[in-house]
TORTIBA-292860 format. One record per residue: residue number from 1; residue in one letter; x, y, z of N, C-alpha, C, O in turn. Coordinates in Angstrom, 1 decimal, padded with zeros to 4 digits, always signed. Layout:
   n res   n_c1   n_c2   n_c3  ca_c1  ca_c2  ca_c3   c_c1   c_c2   c_c3   o_c1   o_c2   o_c3
 NUM   A      X      Y      Z      X      Y      Z      X      Y      Z      X      Y      Z
...
// end
This chain:
   n res   n_c1   n_c2   n_c3  ca_c1  ca_c2  ca_c3   c_c1   c_c2   c_c3   o_c1   o_c2   o_c3
   1   X +027.1 -078.6 +131.6 +026.7 -079.5 +132.9 +026.2 -080.8 +132.1 +025.9 -080.9 +130.9
   2   X +026.3 -081.8 +133.0 +025.8 -083.2 +132.6 +025.1 -083.8 +133.7 +025.3 -083.5 +134.9
   3   X +024.2 -084.8 +133.3 +023.6 -085.5 +134.4 +024.4 -086.4 +135.1 +025.4 -087.0 +134.6
   4   X +024.0 -086.6 +136.5 +024.8 -087.4 +137.2 +023.8 -088.3 +137.8 +022.6 -087.9 +137.8
   5   X +024.3 -089.5 +138.4 +023.3 -090.5 +139.2 +023.0 -090.0 +140.6 +023.9 -089.4 +141.2
   6   X +021.9 -090.2 +140.9 +021.5 -089.9 +142.1 +020.8 -090.9 +142.8 +020.4 -091.9 +142.1
   7   X +020.5 -090.8 +144.1 +019.6 -091.8 +144.9 +018.3 -091.9 +144.6 +017.7 -090.8 +144.6
   8   X +017.6 -093.0 +144.3 +016.3 -092.9 +143.9 +015.4 -092.4 +144.9 +014.4 -091.7 +144.6
   9   X +015.7 -092.6 +146.2 +014.8 -092.0 +147.2 +014.7 -090.5 +147.1 +013.8 -089.9 +147.7
  10   X +015.7 -089.7 +146.4 +015.6 -088.3 +146.3 +014.8 -087.7 +145.1 +014.7 -086.5 +144.9
  11   X +014.1 -088.9 +144.3 +013.4 -088.7 +143.1 +012.1 -087.6 +143.5 +011.7 -086.6 +142.8
  12   X +011.5 -088.1 +144.6 +010.2 -087.5 +145.0 +010.4 -086.3 +145.7 +010.5 -086.3 +146.9
  13   X +010.6 -085.2 +145.0 +011.0 -083.9 +145.6 +010.0 -082.8 +144.9 +009.8 -082.8 +143.7
  14   X +009.4 -082.1 +145.6 +008.8 -082.6 +147.1 +007.6 -083.5 +147.0 +007.1 -083.7 +146.0
  15   X +007.2 -084.0 +148.1 +005.9 -085.0 +148.4 +004.9 -084.2 +148.8 +005.1 -083.4 +149.7
  16   X +003.8 -084.3 +148.3 +002.6 -083.9 +149.1 +002.4 -084.7 +150.3 +002.7 -085.9 +150.3
  17   X +001.9 -083.9 +151.4 +001.6 -084.6 +152.5 +000.0 -084.6 +152.9 -000.7 -083.6 +152.9
  18   X -000.3 -085.9 +153.3 -001.8 -086.2 +153.5 -001.9 -086.9 +154.8 -001.0 -087.6 +155.2
  19   X -003.0 -086.7 +155.4 -003.5 -087.5 +156.5 -004.5 -088.5 +156.2 -005.6 -088.2 +155.8
  20   X -004.0 -089.8 +156.4 -004.9 -090.8 +156.0 -005.7 -091.3 +157.1 -005.1 -091.7 +158.1
  21   X -007.0 -091.2 +157.1 -007.9 -091.5 +158.1 -008.7 -093.0 +157.9 -009.0 -093.5 +156.8
  22   X -008.9 -093.5 +159.1 -009.5 -094.8 +159.0 -010.0 -095.1 +160.6 -009.4 -094.7 +161.6
  23   X -011.3 -095.8 +160.3 -011.7 -096.4 +161.6 -011.1 -097.6 +162.0 -011.1 -098.5 +161.2
  24   X -010.4 -097.7 +163.3 -009.6 -098.7 +163.8 -010.1 -099.0 +165.2 -010.0 -098.2 +166.1
  25   X -010.6 -100.3 +165.4 -011.0 -100.8 +166.7 -012.1 -099.6 +167.2 -011.9 -099.0 +168.3
  26   X -013.1 -099.3 +166.4 -014.2 -098.4 +166.7 -013.9 -096.9 +167.0 -014.7 -096.2 +167.6
  27   X -012.6 -096.5 +166.6 -012.3 -095.1 +166.8 -011.6 -094.5 +165.6 -011.0 -095.2 +164.8
  28   X -011.5 -093.1 +165.4 -010.8 -092.6 +164.2 -009.5 -092.6 +164.5 -009.1 -092.4 +165.7
  29   X -008.6 -092.9 +163.5 -007.1 -092.9 +163.7 -006.6 -092.1 +162.4 -007.2 -092.2 +161.3
  30   X -005.7 -091.5 +162.5 -005.0 -090.8 +161.5 -003.5 -091.1 +161.5 -002.7 -091.3 +162.4
  31   X -003.2 -091.1 +160.1 -001.5 -091.2 +160.1 -001.0 -090.3 +158.9 -001.7 -090.2 +157.9
  32   X +000.2 -089.8 +159.0 +000.8 -088.9 +157.9 +001.3 -089.9 +157.0 +001.7 -091.0 +157.3
  33   X +001.2 -089.4 +155.6 +001.7 -090.0 +154.7 +002.3 -089.1 +153.4 +001.6 -088.2 +153.0
  34   X +003.3 -089.4 +152.9 +003.9 -088.7 +151.8 +003.8 -089.2 +150.5 +004.1 -088.5 +149.5
  35   X +003.4 -090.5 +150.3 +003.4 -091.0 +149.0 +001.8 -091.2 +148.6 +001.2 -092.2 +148.9
  36   X +001.3 -090.1 +147.9 +000.0 -090.1 +147.5 +000.0 -089.5 +146.1 +000.7 -088.6 +145.8
  37   X -001.1 -090.1 +145.3 -001.2 -089.3 +144.1 -002.7 -089.7 +143.6 -003.3 -090.6 +144.0
  38   X -003.0 -088.8 +142.7 -004.2 -088.9 +142.0 -004.0 -090.0 +140.7 -003.1 -089.8 +140.0
  39   X -004.9 -091.1 +140.6 -004.5 -091.9 +139.5 -005.6 -092.1 +138.3 -005.3 -092.7 +137.3
  40   X -006.9 -091.4 +138.6 -007.9 -091.6 +137.5 -008.9 -090.5 +137.7 -009.1 -090.1 +138.8
  41   X -009.5 -089.9 +136.7 -010.6 -088.9 +136.8 -012.0 -089.5 +136.8 -012.8 -089.0 +137.6
  42   X -012.3 -090.5 +136.1 -013.7 -091.1 +136.0 -013.6 -092.5 +136.0 -013.3 -093.1 +135.0
  43   X -013.9 -093.0 +137.1 -014.3 -092.4 +138.3 -013.1 -091.9 +139.0 -012.0 -092.4 +138.7
  44   X -013.3 -090.8 +140.0 -012.0 -090.2 +140.6 -011.4 -091.2 +141.4 -012.1 -091.8 +142.2
  45   X -010.2 -091.5 +141.3 -009.3 -092.5 +142.1 -008.0 -091.9 +142.6 -007.4 -091.0 +141.9
  46   X -007.7 -092.5 +143.8 -006.4 -092.0 +144.2 -005.6 -093.2 +144.6 -006.2 -094.3 +144.7
  47   X -004.2 -093.0 +145.0 -003.5 -094.1 +145.6 -002.6 -093.5 +146.6 -002.1 -092.4 +146.4
  48   X -002.5 -094.3 +147.7 -001.6 -093.8 +148.7 -000.8 -095.1 +149.2 -001.4 -096.1 +149.5
  49   X +000.6 -095.0 +149.3 +001.5 -096.2 +149.7 +001.7 -096.0 +151.2 +002.0 -095.0 +151.8
  50   X +001.4 -097.2 +151.8 +001.5 -097.1 +153.4 +002.3 -098.4 +153.7 +002.3 -099.4 +153.0
  51   X +003.0 -098.4 +154.9 +003.7 -099.6 +155.4 +002.6 -100.6 +155.9 +001.7 -100.3 +156.6
  52   X +002.9 -101.8 +155.4 +001.7 -102.6 +155.6 +001.5 -103.0 +157.1 +000.4 -103.5 +157.5
  53   X +002.4 -102.7 +158.0 +002.1 -103.0 +159.3 +001.5 -101.8 +160.1 +001.2 -101.9 +161.3
  54   X +001.2 -100.7 +159.5 +000.6 -099.6 +160.3 -000.7 -099.8 +160.7 -001.5 -100.4 +160.0
  55   X -001.1 -099.3 +161.8 -002.3 -099.6 +162.4 -003.5 -098.9 +161.6 -004.6 -099.4 +161.8
  56   X -003.3 -097.8 +160.7 -004.3 -097.5 +160.0 -004.7 -098.3 +159.0 -005.8 -098.3 +158.5
  57   X -003.7 -099.0 +158.5 -003.9 -100.2 +157.2 -004.8 -101.1 +157.8 -005.7 -101.6 +157.1
  58   X -004.7 -101.5 +159.2 -005.5 -102.5 +159.7 -007.0 -102.1 +159.6 -007.8 -102.9 +159.2
  59   X -007.3 -100.9 +159.9 -008.8 -100.3 +159.8 -009.3 -100.3 +158.2 -010.5 -100.5 +157.8
  60   X -008.2 -099.9 +157.4 -008.5 -099.8 +155.8 -009.0 -101.2 +155.5 -010.2 -101.4 +155.0
  61   X -008.2 -102.1 +155.8 -008.5 -103.5 +155.4 -009.8 -103.9 +156.0 -010.6 -104.6 +155.3
  62   X -010.1 -103.7 +157.1 -011.3 -104.0 +157.9 -012.6 -103.4 +157.5 -013.7 -104.1 +157.4
  63   X -012.5 -102.1 +157.1 -013.7 -101.5 +156.7 -013.9 -101.4 +155.2 -015.1 -101.3 +154.7
  64   X -012.7 -101.4 +154.6 -012.7 -101.1 +153.1 -013.2 -099.8 +152.7 -013.9 -099.5 +151.8
  65   X -012.6 -098.8 +153.7 -013.0 -097.4 +153.5 -011.8 -096.7 +154.3 -011.2 -097.2 +155.2
  66   X -011.6 -095.3 +153.8 -010.4 -094.5 +154.2 -010.7 -093.1 +153.9 -011.5 -092.8 +153.1
  67   X -010.0 -092.3 +154.5 -010.2 -090.7 +153.8 -008.6 -090.3 +153.6 -007.7 -090.8 +154.2
  68   X -008.7 -089.3 +152.8 -007.5 -088.7 +152.5 -007.7 -087.1 +152.8 -008.5 -086.5 +152.2
  69   X -007.0 -086.6 +153.8 -007.1 -085.2 +154.2 -006.0 -084.4 +153.9 -004.9 -084.8 +154.4
  70   X -006.0 -083.4 +153.2 -005.1 -082.4 +152.7 -004.9 -081.4 +153.8 -005.8 -080.6 +154.0
  71   X -003.7 -081.4 +154.6 -003.8 -080.3 +155.8 -003.3 -079.0 +155.2 -002.7 -078.9 +154.1
  72   X -003.5 -078.0 +156.0 -002.9 -076.7 +155.8 -002.0 -076.5 +157.1 -002.0 -077.1 +158.2
  73   X -001.1 -075.4 +156.7 +000.0 -075.1 +157.6 -000.5 -075.0 +159.1 +000.2 -075.4 +160.0
  74   X -001.7 -074.5 +159.3 -002.2 -074.2 +160.7 -002.1 -075.6 +161.5 -002.0 -075.6 +162.7
  75   X -002.2 -076.7 +160.7 -002.2 -077.9 +161.7 -000.9 -078.7 +161.3 -000.9 -079.9 +161.4
  76   X +000.0 -078.1 +161.0 +001.3 -078.8 +160.6 +001.8 -079.4 +161.9 +002.4 -080.5 +161.8
  77   X +001.7 -079.0 +163.1 +002.3 -079.7 +164.2 +001.6 -080.8 +164.4 +002.3 -081.9 +164.6
  78   X +000.1 -080.9 +164.4 -000.6 -082.1 +164.6 -000.5 -083.1 +163.4 -000.7 -084.3 +163.6
  79   X -000.2 -082.7 +162.2 +000.0 -083.5 +161.0 +001.4 -084.2 +161.3 +001.4 -085.5 +161.2
  80   X +002.5 -083.6 +161.6 +003.6 -084.0 +162.1 +003.5 -085.2 +163.2 +004.1 -086.3 +163.1
  81   X +002.7 -084.8 +164.1 +002.6 -085.6 +165.3 +002.0 -087.1 +165.0 +002.3 -088.1 +165.5
  82   X +001.1 -087.0 +164.0 +000.3 -088.2 +163.5 +001.3 -089.1 +162.9 +001.1 -090.3 +162.9
  83   X +002.4 -088.7 +162.3 +003.7 -089.5 +161.6 +004.6 -089.9 +162.8 +005.5 -090.8 +162.7
  84   X +004.5 -089.4 +163.9 +005.5 -089.8 +164.9 +005.0 -090.9 +165.9 +005.8 -091.6 +166.5
  85   X +003.7 -090.9 +166.0 +003.1 -091.9 +167.1 +002.2 -092.9 +166.3 +001.6 -092.6 +165.2
  86   X +002.2 -093.9 +166.9 +001.3 -095.1 +166.2 -000.1 -095.1 +167.0 -000.1 -095.0 +168.2
  87   X -001.0 -095.2 +166.3 -002.4 -095.6 +166.9 -002.5 -096.7 +167.6 -003.5 -097.0 +168.3
  88   X -001.4 -097.6 +167.6 -001.5 -098.9 +168.4 -001.3 -098.5 +169.8 -001.9 -099.0 +170.7
  89   X -000.5 -097.5 +170.1 +000.0 -097.0 +171.3 -000.8 -095.7 +171.9 -001.0 -095.6 +173.1
  90   X -001.1 -094.7 +171.1 -001.7 -093.5 +171.3 -003.0 -093.4 +170.7 -003.1 -093.7 +169.5
  91   X -004.1 -092.9 +171.4 -005.3 -092.7 +170.8 -005.4 -091.3 +170.1 -005.5 -090.2 +170.8
  92   X -005.4 -091.4 +168.8 -005.4 -089.8 +168.2 -006.9 -089.4 +167.9 -007.0 -088.4 +167.2
  93   X -007.9 -090.1 +168.2 -009.3 -089.8 +167.8 -009.6 -088.4 +168.1 -010.4 -087.8 +167.4
  94   X -009.0 -087.8 +169.3 -009.6 -086.4 +169.6 -008.7 -085.3 +169.2 -008.8 -084.1 +169.5
  95   X -007.7 -085.8 +168.3 -006.7 -084.8 +167.8 -007.3 -083.8 +166.9 -006.8 -082.7 +166.8
  96   X -008.5 -084.3 +166.0 -009.0 -083.3 +165.2 -010.7 -083.5 +165.4 -011.1 -084.4 +166.2
  97   X -011.4 -082.6 +164.6 -012.8 -082.7 +164.6 -013.2 -083.6 +163.5 -013.1 -083.2 +162.4
  98   X -013.7 -084.8 +163.8 -013.9 -085.6 +162.7 -015.4 -085.3 +162.1 -016.3 -084.7 +162.7
  99   X -015.5 -085.8 +160.8 -016.7 -085.6 +160.3 -016.9 -086.8 +159.3 -015.9 -087.3 +158.7
 100   X -018.3 -087.4 +159.0 -018.4 -088.5 +158.1 -019.3 -088.2 +157.1 -020.3 -087.5 +157.3
 101   X -019.1 -088.8 +155.8 -020.1 -088.7 +154.7 -020.9 -090.1 +154.5 -021.2 -090.8 +155.4
 102   X -021.1 -090.3 +153.3 -022.0 -091.5 +152.9 -021.7 -092.7 +153.4 -022.6 -093.4 +153.7
 103   X -020.3 -093.2 +153.5 -019.9 -094.5 +154.0 -020.0 -094.6 +155.5 -020.0 -095.8 +156.0
 104   X -020.0 -093.5 +156.3 -020.2 -093.4 +157.6 -019.0 -094.3 +158.5 -019.1 -094.5 +159.7
 105   X -018.0 -094.6 +157.5 -016.9 -095.3 +158.3 -015.4 -094.7 +157.9 -014.4 -095.4 +158.2
 106   X -015.4 -093.6 +157.2 -014.2 -093.1 +156.9 -014.0 -091.5 +157.6 -014.3 -090.5 +156.9
 107   X -013.5 -091.5 +158.8 -013.3 -090.4 +159.4 -012.5 -089.2 +158.7 -011.3 -089.3 +158.4
 108   X -013.2 -088.2 +158.4 -012.7 -087.0 +157.7 -012.1 -086.0 +158.7 -012.5 -086.0 +159.8
 109   X -011.2 -085.1 +158.4 -010.8 -083.9 +159.3 -011.4 -082.6 +159.0 -011.2 -082.1 +157.9
 110   X -012.1 -082.0 +159.9 -012.9 -080.7 +159.5 -011.9 -079.5 +159.3 -012.2 -078.6 +158.6
 111   X -010.7 -079.8 +160.0 -009.6 -078.7 +159.9 -008.9 -078.7 +158.7 -008.1 -077.8 +158.5
 112   X -009.0 -079.8 +157.8 -008.2 -079.9 +156.7 -008.7 -079.0 +155.6 -009.9 -078.7 +155.7
 113   X -007.9 -078.7 +154.5 -008.3 -077.9 +153.5 -009.4 -078.7 +152.6 -010.4 -078.3 +152.1
 114   X -008.9 -080.1 +152.5 -009.7 -080.8 +151.5 -009.8 -082.1 +152.2 -008.8 -082.6 +152.8
 115   X -010.9 -082.8 +152.1 -010.9 -084.2 +152.6 -011.7 -085.0 +151.5 -012.7 -084.6 +151.0
 116   X -011.1 -086.3 +151.2 -011.8 -087.2 +150.3 -012.2 -088.4 +151.0 -011.4 -089.1 +151.6
 117   X -013.5 -088.7 +150.9 -014.1 -090.0 +151.4 -013.8 -091.2 +150.3 -014.2 -091.0 +149.2
 118   X -013.2 -092.1 +150.6 -012.8 -093.2 +149.8 -013.2 -094.5 +150.2 -013.3 -094.9 +151.3
 119   X -013.6 -095.4 +149.1 -013.7 -096.9 +149.2 -012.5 -097.6 +148.6 -011.9 -097.1 +147.6
 120   X -012.2 -098.6 +149.3 -011.0 -099.5 +148.8 -011.5 -100.0 +147.3 -012.6 -100.5 +147.2
 121   X -010.7 -099.9 +146.3 -010.8 -100.4 +145.0 -009.8 -101.7 +144.9 -010.2 -102.8 +144.5
 122   X -008.7 -101.5 +145.4 -007.7 -102.4 +145.4 -006.6 -102.2 +146.4 -006.3 -101.0 +146.7
 123   X -006.0 -103.2 +147.1 -005.0 -103.1 +147.9 -003.8 -104.1 +147.1 -003.9 -105.3 +147.1
 124   X -002.9 -103.4 +146.7 -001.7 -104.1 +146.1 -000.6 -104.3 +147.2 -000.1 -103.3 +147.7
 125   X -000.2 -105.5 +147.5 +000.9 -105.9 +148.4 +002.2 -105.8 +147.7 +002.5 -106.6 +146.9
 126   X +003.0 -104.7 +148.2 +004.5 -104.6 +147.7 +005.3 -105.1 +148.7 +004.7 -105.4 +149.7
 127   X +006.7 -105.3 +148.6 +007.6 -105.9 +149.4 +007.4 -105.5 +150.9 +007.4 -106.4 +151.8
 128   X +007.2 -104.1 +151.2 +007.3 -103.7 +152.5 +005.9 -102.8 +152.6 +005.6 -102.6 +153.8
 129   X +005.2 -102.4 +151.7 +004.1 -101.6 +151.7 +002.9 -101.9 +151.1 +003.0 -102.8 +150.3
 130   X +001.8 -101.4 +151.4 +000.6 -101.7 +150.7 +000.4 -100.5 +149.9 +000.7 -099.4 +150.4
 131   X +000.0 -100.6 +148.5 -000.5 -099.5 +147.8 -002.0 -099.6 +147.8 -002.6 -100.5 +147.2
 132   X -002.6 -098.6 +148.5 -004.2 -098.6 +148.5 -004.7 -097.7 +147.5 -004.4 -096.5 +147.5
 133   X -005.4 -098.3 +146.8 -006.1 -097.6 +145.6 -007.6 -097.4 +145.9 -008.3 -098.4 +146.2
 134   X -008.1 -096.2 +145.9 -009.4 -095.7 +146.4 -010.1 -095.1 +145.5 -009.5 -094.3 +144.8
 135   X -011.6 -095.5 +145.3 -012.5 -094.7 +144.7 -012.9 -093.6 +145.6 -013.1 -093.8 +146.8
 136   X -013.0 -092.3 +145.0 -013.4 -091.2 +145.7 -014.8 -091.1 +145.7 -015.4 -091.0 +144.6
 137   X -015.4 -091.1 +147.0 -017.0 -091.1 +146.8 -017.4 -089.8 +147.0 -018.4 -089.4 +146.4
 138   X -016.8 -089.0 +147.8 -017.0 -087.4 +147.9 -015.8 -086.7 +148.2 -014.8 -087.3 +148.8
 139   X -015.8 -085.4 +147.8 -014.9 -084.7 +148.2 -015.4 -083.3 +148.9 -016.3 -082.7 +148.4
 140   X -014.8 -083.0 +150.0 -015.3 -081.9 +150.7 -014.0 -080.8 +150.9 -012.9 -081.2 +150.8
 141   X -014.4 -079.6 +151.1 -013.4 -078.6 +151.3 -013.8 -077.7 +152.5 -015.0 -077.4 +152.7
 142   X -013.0 -077.3 +153.2 -013.1 -076.3 +154.4 -013.6 -075.0 +153.7 -012.8 -074.3 +153.1
 143   X -014.7 -074.6 +153.9 -015.2 -073.3 +153.3 -014.3 -072.1 +153.4 -014.3 -071.3 +152.5
 144   X -013.6 -071.9 +154.6 -012.8 -070.7 +154.7 -011.6 -070.7 +153.6 -011.0 -069.7 +153.4
 145   X -011.3 -072.0 +152.9 -010.4 -072.0 +151.9 -010.8 -071.8 +150.5 -010.0 -071.8 +149.6
 146   X -012.1 -071.6 +150.3 -012.8 -071.8 +149.1 -013.5 -070.4 +148.5 -014.1 -069.6 +149.2
 147   X -013.1 -070.2 +147.3 -013.7 -069.0 +146.3 -014.5 -069.6 +145.3 -013.9 -070.5 +144.6
 148   X -015.7 -069.4 +145.2 -016.6 -069.9 +144.1 -016.7 -071.4 +144.5 -017.3 -071.8 +145.5
 149   X -016.1 -072.4 +143.7 -016.3 -073.7 +143.9 -015.0 -074.4 +144.0 -014.9 -075.6 +144.1
 150   X -013.8 -073.6 +144.1 -012.6 -074.1 +144.1 -011.6 -073.6 +145.4 -011.9 -072.5 +146.0
 151   X -010.6 -074.5 +145.6 -009.6 -073.9 +146.7 -009.0 -072.7 +146.2 -008.5 -072.7 +145.1
 152   X -009.1 -071.5 +146.9 -008.3 -070.3 +146.6 -006.9 -070.4 +147.2 -006.7 -070.5 +148.4
 153   X -005.9 -070.4 +146.2 -004.6 -070.6 +146.5 -004.0 -069.4 +147.4 -002.9 -069.6 +148.0
 154   X -004.7 -068.2 +147.5 -004.4 -067.2 +148.2 -004.8 -067.2 +149.7 -004.4 -066.4 +150.5
 155   X -005.6 -068.1 +150.0 -006.3 -068.4 +151.2 -005.8 -069.5 +152.0 -005.7 -069.4 +153.2
 156   X -005.4 -070.6 +151.2 -004.8 -071.7 +151.7 -003.3 -071.7 +151.7 -002.7 -071.1 +150.9
 157   X -002.7 -072.3 +152.7 -001.3 -072.4 +152.9 -000.9 -073.9 +153.0 -000.6 -074.4 +154.1
 158   X -001.0 -074.6 +151.9 -000.6 -076.0 +151.8 +001.0 -076.2 +152.0 +001.7 -075.2 +151.9
 159   X +001.4 -077.5 +152.3 +002.8 -077.6 +152.5 +003.2 -079.0 +152.0 +002.4 -079.9 +151.9
 160   X +004.6 -079.2 +151.8 +004.9 -080.5 +151.2 +006.1 -081.0 +152.0 +006.7 -080.3 +152.8
 161   X +006.5 -082.3 +151.8 +007.8 -082.7 +152.5 +008.8 -083.1 +151.6 +008.5 -083.7 +150.6
 162   X +010.2 -082.6 +151.9 +011.2 -082.8 +151.2 +012.1 -083.9 +152.0 +012.7 -083.6 +153.0
 163   X +012.2 -085.1 +151.5 +012.8 -086.2 +152.4 +014.3 -086.1 +152.6 +014.8 -086.5 +153.6
 164   X +015.0 -085.6 +151.7 +016.5 -085.3 +151.7 +016.8 -084.4 +153.0 +017.6 -084.7 +153.8
 165   X +016.0 -083.3 +153.1 +016.3 -082.5 +154.2 +015.4 -082.8 +155.4 +015.6 -082.1 +156.4
 166   X +014.5 -083.9 +155.3 +013.6 -084.0 +156.5 +012.7 -082.8 +157.1 +012.5 -082.7 +158.3
 167   X +012.3 -082.0 +156.0 +011.6 -080.7 +156.5 +010.3 -080.6 +155.7 +010.1 -081.3 +154.7
 168   X +009.5 -079.8 +156.1 +008.3 -079.4 +155.3 +008.5 -077.9 +154.8 +009.1 -077.1 +155.4
 169   X +008.0 -077.9 +153.7 +008.1 -076.5 +152.8 +006.8 -076.1 +152.4 +005.9 -076.9 +152.0
 170   X +006.6 -074.8 +152.5 +005.4 -074.1 +152.0 +005.5 -074.1 +150.4 +006.5 -074.5 +149.8
 171   X +004.5 -073.7 +149.7 +004.4 -073.4 +148.4 +004.9 -072.1 +147.9 +004.6 -071.2 +148.6
 172   X +005.5 -071.8 +146.9 +005.9 -070.4 +146.6 +005.1 -069.8 +145.7 +004.0 -070.2 +145.5
 173   X +005.5 -068.8 +145.0 +004.8 -067.9 +144.1 +004.4 -068.7 +143.0 +005.0 -069.8 +142.7
 174   X +003.4 -068.2 +142.2 +003.0 -068.8 +140.9 +004.0 -068.6 +139.9 +004.7 -067.7 +140.0
 175   X +004.1 -069.4 +139.0 +005.3 -069.3 +138.0 +004.7 -069.0 +136.6 +005.4 -068.5 +135.7
 176   X +003.5 -069.3 +136.5 +002.8 -069.2 +135.0 +001.7 -069.9 +135.0 +001.4 -070.7 +135.9
 177   X +000.9 -069.7 +133.9 -000.5 -070.4 +133.6 -000.2 -071.8 +133.0 +000.3 -071.9 +131.9
 178   X -000.7 -072.8 +133.6 -000.6 -074.1 +133.2 -001.4 -074.3 +131.9 -002.5 -073.8 +131.7
 179   X -000.9 -075.1 +131.0 -001.4 -075.4 +129.7 -001.6 -073.9 +128.9 -002.5 -073.7 +128.1
 180   X -000.7 -073.2 +129.2 -000.7 -071.9 +128.5 +000.8 -071.4 +128.2 +001.1 -071.0 +127.0
 181   X +001.5 -071.3 +129.0 +002.9 -070.7 +129.3 +003.8 -071.4 +128.1 +004.8 -070.8 +127.5
 182   X +003.5 -072.6 +127.8 +004.4 -073.2 +126.7 +003.8 -073.1 +125.2 +004.5 -073.5 +124.3
 183   X +002.5 -072.5 +125.1 +002.0 -072.3 +123.8 +002.9 -071.5 +122.7 +002.9 -071.7 +121.5
 184   X +003.6 -070.6 +123.3 +004.6 -070.0 +122.3 +005.6 -070.8 +121.5 +006.1 -070.4 +120.5
 185   X +005.8 -072.0 +122.0 +006.7 -073.1 +121.3 +006.0 -074.1 +120.4 +006.6 -075.1 +119.8
 186   X +004.7 -073.9 +120.3 +003.8 -074.8 +119.3 +004.0 -074.0 +118.1 +003.7 -072.8 +118.0
 187   X +004.5 -074.9 +117.1 +004.5 -074.5 +115.8 +003.3 -074.3 +115.2 +002.4 -075.2 +115.4
 188   X +002.9 -073.3 +114.3 +001.6 -073.0 +113.7 +001.8 -073.5 +112.4 +000.8 -073.5 +111.6
// end
């Protein structure tokens, strides 16, 4: 077999799904996003790419704070809904149970597995999107998904988005121990 050219849009397979929260016009608003990544450990920083015209971006720019919420499959319907309707036309503030941390202006979602309270470090304007880079102020986990001090993969049911199929998929079985399974290839 050989390598063939593919559409750049299909490279991100699968994409993690997050709900971005922001206060907009004095109410919590949430939007679904699939272009999210961790970018730095110390200080902890994340980045999310959002269409610059989104209602949520208005709140992020105004308050300089936002949240990243990693949903569990139990709230997949509400997560999808947040990507279908705009906060400009629909009030999504009662969709989830909000809670607040140190900033008091980044609405987080109690029903999420993980919520990160963030302050804006930088917003990079791209041709159609804004790359929002945030410093994580605090990270919270819903206690029903935690064992010890970590998310328990046997309790949580995260999901991701596959753009080519326009579907959400759950995560499968474990394949091997990270930073260990390849050690047999290391020359001694």
